[in-house]
Every structure is written in structure tokens, then in C-alpha cells.
Wavefront OBJ file of the C-alpha trace (Angstrom):
o trace
v 0.000 0.000 0.000
v 1.507 3.351 -1.005
v 2.227 5.846 1.739
v -0.186 8.716 1.984
v 1.253 12.057 0.997
v 0.436 14.971 3.240
v -1.356 17.652 1.277
v -0.533 21.301 1.576
v -3.208 23.901 2.016
v -2.560 27.199 0.379
v -4.269 30.453 1.089
v -3.864 33.882 -0.331
v -5.187 36.157 -2.986
v -6.231 35.248 -6.482
v -4.426 37.005 -9.267
v -6.184 39.422 -11.594
v -5.227 37.201 -14.518
v -7.303 34.411 -12.987
v -10.379 36.654 -12.938
v -9.778 37.679 -16.560
v -9.307 34.050 -17.566
v -12.552 33.128 -15.797
v -14.478 35.855 -17.651
v -12.965 34.808 -20.964
v -14.283 31.258 -20.523
v -17.762 32.303 -21.625
v -17.219 33.781 -25.097
v -13.478 34.167 -25.416
v -11.329 37.208 -24.834
v -13.803 39.571 -26.544
v -15.870 39.300 -23.346
v -13.356 41.303 -21.305
v -13.445 44.609 -23.238
v -17.207 44.303 -23.738
v -17.628 43.721 -19.987
v -15.584 46.816 -19.100
v -17.429 48.854 -21.720
v -20.714 47.744 -20.154
v -19.351 48.989 -16.819
v -18.319 52.389 -18.176
v -21.261 53.355 -20.389
v -23.935 53.754 -17.677
v -21.510 55.729 -15.523
v -20.672 58.019 -18.435
v -24.411 58.477 -19.019
v -24.865 59.452 -15.370
v -22.043 61.977 -15.518
v -23.324 63.583 -18.722
v -26.851 63.656 -17.326
v -25.682 65.526 -14.211
v -23.670 68.000 -16.299
v -26.685 68.592 -18.514
v -28.927 69.333 -15.517
v -26.314 71.719 -14.094
v -26.026 73.517 -17.432
v -29.810 73.616 -17.715
v -30.221 75.209 -14.283
v -27.462 77.745 -14.943
v -29.017 78.718 -18.278
v -32.476 79.109 -16.734
v -31.056 81.291 -13.949
v -29.094 83.359 -16.469
v -32.149 83.482 -18.754
v -34.189 85.215 -16.093
v -31.589 87.987 -16.019
v -30.884 88.117 -19.755
v -32.814 89.165 -22.805
v -34.458 85.735 -23.289
v -38.190 85.982 -23.674
v -40.453 83.777 -21.543
v -41.314 81.804 -24.691
v -37.590 81.165 -25.378
v -37.118 79.996 -21.791
v -40.134 77.720 -22.075
v -38.830 76.167 -25.314
v -35.371 75.753 -23.800
v -36.880 74.058 -20.736
v -38.900 71.697 -22.912
v -35.876 70.823 -25.042
v -33.666 70.315 -21.978
v -36.331 68.184 -20.315
v -36.511 65.885 -23.338
v -32.721 65.595 -23.503
v -32.631 64.804 -19.781
v -35.427 62.264 -20.141
v -33.639 60.583 -23.056
v -30.378 60.284 -21.154
v -32.139 59.055 -18.004
v -33.991 56.379 -19.978
v -30.830 55.387 -21.844
v -28.876 55.135 -18.611
v -31.533 52.937 -17.004
v -31.556 50.674 -20.070
v -27.743 50.442 -19.935
v -27.836 49.525 -16.228
v -30.354 46.762 -16.929
v -28.332 45.529 -19.932
v -25.193 45.510 -17.782
v -26.890 43.409 -15.120
v -28.237 40.914 -17.662
v -24.892 40.730 -19.469
v -23.009 40.195 -16.200
v -25.289 37.385 -15.085
v -25.173 35.751 -18.518
v -21.364 35.924 -18.843
v -20.632 34.816 -15.289
v -23.136 31.969 -15.509
v -21.650 30.748 -18.800
v -18.132 30.983 -17.370
v -19.114 29.070 -14.241
v -20.768 26.336 -16.307
v -17.680 25.885 -18.479
v -15.355 25.919 -15.480
v -17.511 23.348 -13.680
v -17.651 21.180 -16.797
v -13.878 21.252 -17.168
v -13.346 20.459 -13.487
v -15.821 17.591 -13.589
v -14.202 16.214 -16.736
v -10.757 16.383 -15.091
v -11.979 14.601 -11.954
v -13.788 11.876 -13.875
v -10.788 11.254 -16.140
v -8.132 11.246 -13.401
v -6.591 7.893 -12.468
v -7.779 6.087 -9.349
v -4.223 6.157 -8.026
v -4.643 9.910 -7.481
v -7.565 9.341 -5.103
v -5.702 6.558 -3.290
v -2.759 8.840 -2.558
v -4.845 11.985 -1.938
v -7.850 10.955 0.143
v -9.136 14.524 0.423
v -9.212 14.828 -3.347
l 1 2 3 4 5 6 7 8 9 10 11 12 13 14 15 16 17 18 19 20 21 22 23 24 25 26 27 28 29 30 31 32 33 34 35 36 37 38 39 40 41 42 43 44 45 46 47 48 49 50 51 52 53 54 55 56 57 58 59 60 61 62 63 64 65 66 67 68 69 70 71 72 73 74 75 76 77 78 79 80 81 82 83 84 85 86 87 88 89 90 91 92 93 94 95 96 97 98 99 100 101 102 103 104 105 106 107 108 109 110 111 112 113 114 115 116 117 118 119 120 121 122 123 124 125 126 127 128 129 130 131 132 133 134 135
């Protein structure tokens, strides 16, 4: 009977490359830039939306003191409101798309990783389990 080999337990941090490799399991390496783009787009939409509201408020305050007629101010408000509404709707859609994309990619990656691990365990020789009882 072969002598049992004492296994070593390792602890520590996972490398960033491991996370990138995990994400690339789903649809290849194209997933990584698309994932980061999906993270940045809603945030950029939020930032632009806030800048637009700030510009809108400044223009309305300046319009009250300038030569803009009430009709011009009303049209500007309506236009700014529609721009704001469009960006708010777009940002919400991007947040929802990001959530769906994240779940889809991470689920696909986990399935492939589990399949590979299961395949490796099922194809490993019995001798491995005799010498490593923990697995």
C-alpha cells in the first residue's frame, strides 16, 4: 500500500489574470473589453446627465436675467427636459443591460469551469484518489 502524501493547504489572494481568464471562458477574450465597456457606459451616461442638468439650471437662472423671452425659456426648458429624459432612460436601459450581461457571462463561465473540473476529476486515475484521500 503506497504511503499517503500529506497535502498542503494554500491560502492567499487570487491574481487578476485568474479573474480575466474566468471571464474569458464564456465567449473568449472579446468578453473582457465588452464587460468593461458595459461597466463604463452607464456611468458616463450618469455623468453627462448631471452636467446637462447643471447647465440647464445655470441657463435658466441666467435666462431670467438676460434678454431671453419667456417663450424662449419655455422652449429651452422643454428641449432640456426631453434631452434629460432621453439620457435618463438610456442610462436605465444600460444599467439593466449591464446586469443581464453580467449574469449571462458569469453563468456561462461558471458552467464551463464546472464542466472542465468535472471532466478532469472523472478522467483522473484512481491512483490519485488513493494517494490523496481529500481529493
